[in-house]
C-alpha positions as CSV (number, residue, x, y, z in Angstrom):
1,M,81.6,-32.9,32.6
2,R,82.4,-35.2,35.5
3,L,82.1,-39.0,35.1
4,Y,81.1,-41.2,38.0
5,A,81.5,-45.0,37.8
6,L,79.3,-47.0,40.2
7,E,80.2,-50.7,39.9
8,E,83.9,-50.6,40.7
9,H,85.1,-53.5,42.8
10,F,87.8,-54.2,45.4
11,L,88.8,-57.0,47.8
12,T,90.6,-57.2,51.1
13,T,93.1,-59.8,52.2
14,E,90.9,-60.5,55.2
15,V,87.9,-61.3,53.1
16,A,89.9,-63.4,50.7
17,E,91.3,-65.4,53.7
18,A,87.7,-65.9,55.0
19,W,86.6,-67.2,51.6
20,R,89.4,-69.7,51.5
21,R,88.7,-70.9,55.0
22,H,85.1,-71.7,54.3
23,D,85.5,-72.8,50.6
24,P,89.1,-73.9,50.0
25,R,88.2,-74.8,46.4
26,P,85.7,-72.0,45.6
27,A,82.5,-73.2,44.0
28,E,81.7,-69.8,42.6
29,P,83.6,-69.1,39.3
30,M,84.0,-65.4,40.0
31,M,85.6,-66.2,43.4
32,N,88.1,-68.4,41.5
33,R,88.7,-65.5,39.1
34,A,89.1,-63.0,41.9
35,L,91.4,-65.1,44.0
36,G,93.6,-66.8,41.4
37,G,93.5,-64.6,38.3
38,E,95.2,-61.5,37.0
39,V,92.5,-59.2,38.5
40,L,93.6,-59.9,42.1
41,P,96.3,-57.2,42.3
42,A,93.8,-54.7,40.9
43,L,91.1,-55.7,43.3
44,L,93.5,-55.3,46.3
45,D,94.6,-51.8,45.0
46,V,92.6,-48.9,46.3
47,G,95.5,-46.5,46.1
48,A,97.7,-45.1,43.4
49,G,97.2,-48.0,40.9
50,R,93.4,-47.6,41.1
51,I,93.6,-43.8,40.5
52,A,95.9,-44.4,37.6
53,A,93.5,-46.8,36.0
54,M,90.6,-44.3,36.5
55,D,92.7,-41.6,34.8
56,D,93.4,-44.0,31.9
57,A,89.7,-44.8,31.5
58,G,88.6,-41.2,31.8
59,I,86.7,-41.7,35.1
60,D,86.7,-38.9,37.6
61,T,85.1,-40.7,40.6
62,A,84.7,-44.4,41.3
63,V,82.2,-45.7,43.9
64,L,84.0,-48.8,45.3
65,S,82.3,-52.0,46.5
66,L,83.5,-55.3,47.8
67,T,83.5,-57.8,45.0
68,T,80.9,-60.7,44.8
69,P,79.9,-62.6,46.8
70,G,81.1,-60.2,49.5
71,L,80.4,-61.5,53.0
72,Q,77.2,-63.2,51.8
73,N,78.7,-66.7,51.6
74,L,80.0,-66.6,55.2
75,P,78.5,-67.7,58.5
76,A,76.4,-64.9,60.1
77,A,78.8,-64.3,63.1
78,E,81.9,-64.1,61.0
79,A,80.2,-61.9,58.4
80,A,79.0,-59.5,61.1
81,A,82.5,-59.4,62.6
82,L,84.1,-58.5,59.3
83,Q,81.7,-55.9,57.9
84,A,82.9,-53.0,60.1
85,A,86.6,-53.6,59.3
86,V,86.0,-53.7,55.6
87,N,84.0,-50.5,55.7
88,D,86.6,-48.7,57.9
89,G,89.3,-49.7,55.5
90,L,87.4,-48.4,52.5
91,A,86.6,-45.2,54.4
92,E,90.3,-44.6,54.9
93,A,91.0,-45.1,51.2
94,V,88.2,-42.6,50.4
95,R,89.8,-40.1,52.8
96,R,93.2,-40.5,51.1
97,H,91.6,-39.7,47.7
98,P,88.9,-37.1,48.2
99,G,86.9,-36.5,45.2
100,R,88.2,-39.5,43.4
101,L,86.8,-42.3,45.5
102,Q,83.4,-42.9,47.2
103,G,82.1,-46.1,48.9
104,F,79.3,-48.5,49.0
105,A,78.9,-50.2,52.3
106,T,79.7,-53.9,52.7
107,L,76.9,-55.6,54.7
108,A,76.7,-58.9,56.6
109,T,73.4,-59.9,55.0
110,P,73.5,-63.3,56.8
111,S,72.8,-61.2,59.9
112,P,70.2,-58.7,58.6
113,A,69.7,-56.8,61.8
114,A,73.5,-56.2,62.2
115,A,73.7,-55.3,58.5
116,A,71.0,-52.7,58.9
117,T,72.8,-51.2,61.8
118,E,76.1,-51.2,59.9
119,L,74.4,-49.5,56.9
120,R,73.3,-46.6,59.2
121,R,76.8,-46.3,60.6
122,A,78.5,-46.4,57.1
123,V,76.2,-43.7,55.8
124,T,76.0,-41.4,58.8
125,E,79.5,-41.8,60.2
126,L,81.7,-42.9,57.3
127,G,79.9,-40.8,54.6
128,F,79.2,-43.7,52.3
129,A,76.8,-43.4,49.4
130,G,74.6,-46.4,50.1
131,T,75.4,-50.1,49.8
132,L,76.0,-52.9,47.3
133,V,74.5,-56.3,48.0
134,N,74.6,-59.5,46.0
135,A,71.5,-61.3,44.7
136,R,71.5,-64.1,47.2
137,S,72.6,-64.4,50.8
138,G,73.6,-67.9,51.6
139,G,70.8,-69.8,49.9
140,R,68.1,-67.1,50.3
141,A,66.9,-64.6,47.7
142,L,66.9,-61.1,48.9
143,D,63.1,-60.7,48.7
144,A,62.8,-62.8,51.8
145,P,61.2,-61.0,54.8
146,E,64.3,-61.4,57.0
147,F,66.2,-58.9,54.7
148,W,63.6,-56.2,55.0
149,D,65.4,-54.6,57.9
150,I,68.1,-53.6,55.4
151,Y,65.6,-52.0,53.0
152,E,63.9,-50.2,55.9
153,A,67.2,-48.6,56.9
154,A,68.1,-47.8,53.3
155,E,64.8,-46.1,52.7
156,D,65.0,-44.2,55.9
157,L,68.5,-43.0,55.0
158,R,67.4,-42.3,51.4
159,A,70.6,-44.3,50.5
160,P,70.6,-46.4,47.3
161,V,71.1,-50.2,47.2
162,Y,73.1,-51.5,44.3
163,L,71.9,-55.0,43.6
164,H,74.8,-57.0,42.1
165,P,74.7,-60.5,40.6
166,R,75.9,-63.6,42.4
167,A,76.4,-67.0,40.8
168,P,73.0,-68.9,40.7
169,A,72.3,-71.5,43.3
170,P,74.3,-74.8,42.9
171,G,71.2,-76.8,41.9
172,V,70.4,-74.2,39.2
173,V,74.0,-74.3,37.9
174,D,74.0,-78.0,37.7
175,A,70.7,-78.1,35.9
176,Y,71.2,-75.3,33.4
177,Y,74.8,-74.3,33.1
178,R,76.9,-77.5,32.9
179,G,77.9,-79.8,30.0
180,F,80.5,-77.8,28.1
181,G,83.5,-78.0,30.4
182,E,85.5,-75.2,31.9
183,P,85.9,-72.3,31.4
184,V,82.6,-72.3,29.3
185,D,80.5,-73.7,32.1
186,G,81.7,-71.1,34.6
187,M,81.2,-68.2,32.2
188,L,77.8,-69.3,31.1
189,A,76.7,-69.5,34.7
190,T,78.0,-66.0,35.6
191,G,79.2,-63.2,33.4
192,A,77.9,-64.4,30.0
193,F,74.3,-65.0,31.1
194,G,73.5,-66.9,34.3
195,W,74.1,-64.3,37.0
196,H,72.3,-61.5,35.0
197,Y,69.2,-63.6,34.7
198,D,69.5,-64.5,38.4
199,A,69.8,-60.8,39.5
200,G,66.9,-59.7,37.2
201,L,64.8,-62.4,38.7
202,T,65.8,-61.2,42.2
203,V,64.5,-57.7,41.6
204,L,61.3,-59.1,40.1
205,R,60.8,-61.1,43.2
206,M,61.4,-58.0,45.3
207,I,58.7,-56.2,43.4
208,L,56.3,-59.2,43.6
209,A,57.0,-59.6,47.3
210,G,55.9,-56.1,47.9
211,V,59.2,-54.6,49.0
212,F,58.7,-51.4,47.0
213,D,55.0,-51.1,48.2
214,R,56.2,-51.4,51.8
215,F,59.3,-49.1,51.1
216,P,58.2,-46.8,48.3
217,G,61.2,-44.5,48.7
218,L,63.7,-47.4,48.3
219,Q,66.0,-46.9,45.3
220,V,67.8,-49.9,43.7
221,I,70.5,-49.8,41.1
222,L,70.9,-52.6,38.6
223,G,74.0,-53.1,36.5
224,H,74.4,-54.6,33.1
225,W,71.5,-52.6,31.6
226,G,68.9,-53.9,34.1
227,E,70.0,-57.5,34.3
228,V,68.0,-58.9,31.4
229,V,64.6,-58.0,32.9
230,L,64.6,-54.5,31.5
231,F,64.3,-56.0,28.0
232,Y,61.3,-58.2,28.9
233,L,59.0,-55.8,30.7
234,D,56.3,-55.9,28.1
235,R,56.0,-59.7,28.7
236,V,56.4,-59.4,32.5
237,A,53.3,-57.2,32.4
238,A,51.2,-60.4,32.1
239,M,51.5,-60.6,35.9
240,D,50.1,-57.1,36.5
241,D,46.6,-58.3,37.1
242,L,47.7,-61.2,39.2
243,A,50.2,-59.7,41.6
244,G,48.0,-57.4,43.7
245,L,50.6,-54.6,43.6
246,R,50.0,-50.8,43.8
247,C,51.5,-50.2,40.4
248,P,52.1,-52.1,37.1
249,I,55.4,-53.9,37.4
250,A,57.1,-51.8,34.7
251,E,56.3,-48.7,36.7
252,Y,58.6,-49.7,39.5
253,F,61.5,-49.6,37.0
254,R,60.7,-45.9,36.4
255,T,60.3,-44.9,40.1
256,N,62.5,-47.2,42.1
257,V,65.2,-48.6,39.8
258,F,68.3,-47.1,38.2
259,V,70.3,-48.9,35.6
260,T,74.0,-48.8,34.6
261,P,76.0,-50.5,31.8
262,G,78.1,-52.4,34.4
263,G,80.9,-52.7,31.8
264,I,78.7,-53.5,28.8
265,S,79.6,-50.5,26.5
266,S,76.6,-50.8,24.1
267,H,74.9,-47.8,22.6
268,K,72.2,-50.2,21.4
269,Y,71.4,-51.2,25.0
270,L,71.6,-47.6,26.0
271,R,69.0,-46.6,23.4
272,W,66.6,-49.4,24.6
273,S,67.1,-48.3,28.2
274,L,66.4,-44.7,27.3
275,E,63.2,-45.7,25.6
276,T,62.2,-48.0,28.5
277,V,63.1,-45.9,31.6
278,G,64.5,-42.6,30.4
279,A,67.7,-40.8,30.9
280,E,66.7,-39.8,34.5
281,R,67.1,-43.5,35.4
282,I,70.5,-44.3,33.8
283,M,74.0,-43.8,35.3
284,Y,77.5,-45.1,34.3
285,A,79.5,-48.0,35.7
286,S,82.6,-49.7,34.2
287,D,82.8,-52.9,36.3
288,H,86.5,-52.5,37.1
289,P,88.7,-54.5,37.2
290,F,86.8,-57.4,35.6
291,N,86.2,-55.1,32.7
292,R,89.1,-52.8,31.9
293,E,88.5,-49.4,30.2
294,R,91.6,-47.9,28.7
295,A,92.8,-44.9,26.8
296,G,89.8,-42.8,27.7
297,S,87.2,-45.4,26.6
298,A,84.8,-44.9,29.5
299,R,84.5,-41.2,28.8
300,A,84.4,-41.9,25.0
301,F,81.4,-44.2,25.5
302,V,79.5,-41.4,27.2
303,D,80.7,-38.6,25.0
304,S,79.7,-40.5,21.8
305,A,76.4,-41.7,23.1
306,P,73.4,-40.9,20.8
307,V,71.8,-38.5,23.2
308,G,71.6,-34.7,23.7
309,D,73.9,-32.8,26.0
310,A,71.2,-32.6,28.8
311,E,70.7,-36.4,28.8
312,R,74.5,-37.0,28.6
313,E,75.0,-34.9,31.7
314,L,72.2,-36.8,33.6
315,I,73.9,-40.1,32.8
316,A,77.5,-38.9,33.5
317,Y,77.0,-37.1,36.8
318,R,73.7,-35.3,37.5
319,N,71.6,-38.4,38.4
320,W,74.3,-39.6,40.8
321,E,74.9,-36.3,42.4
322,K,71.2,-35.7,42.9
323,L,70.8,-39.2,44.4
324,V,73.7,-38.7,46.8
325,A,72.6,-35.2,47.8
326,G,69.3,-36.6,49.0
327,I,71.0,-39.1,51.5
328,R,70.1,-38.4,55.1
329,R,73.4,-38.2,57.0
330,H,72.0,-37.5,60.5
């Protein structure tokens, strides 16, 4: 049984330098962690060290993506200039390790038209498996109409969009996630709670804005068991009669959204997700290197899951292979 992992991050020295130029004292806690912490060598390694870590975890194939905030905090022109180089470098790493690595395209969302063009190139020429985007681009949520070029391209290509968290807007951080000192403030705003709530709200805004009614074939992947919102769909249904959508809100999570653990190895959350969206909508992700799976723990999580063999295979590899097989490459 093959095991794919879909939220596996990397960084390039060029992107790190661009971050430092525009934000010498990074405001986003995860940027600080990426640039100054022990994870930096692992982020920069898309070679032998990465493969060894996958072997240790029990992961057969990792789908790599540029770590948050990607190019989405940069000026539009610089982001557009960087995206092709990042994707070409990742494509070379994938070619060096066939079968072990796949790629999600890095997009210059501050320049949506250029991002849509690059997504088409990354999928049709580089062989990528879709894209990963973060929940805000600059100060804009990704439901805004200027980003719909990206969704149009993704639907046309039948290529999935992994929607990853980004630190909430500075005003939100100041209002809700301060007062305890570092490192508590930073973690509360990001990995402990804040960015999951923010990403879940982003996909709700996409639904309410009509993104999936306009692009019904668009497939979005949410990490961290659906970024909080999956656990609140019964209450969210209070908007069904107000929103003017084609479907009840929860239905979009069964037709347009996949979920992954994103490094939260919880069978309790898995059981809830199975009940809410079904095994056909669940895939695996380890969130390397921010979360480190070791001594076969990634495979052990799937092997010991409270599911039947058919559901286990869907989660481990069948759902992903079916999704990728449907991508339009020409």
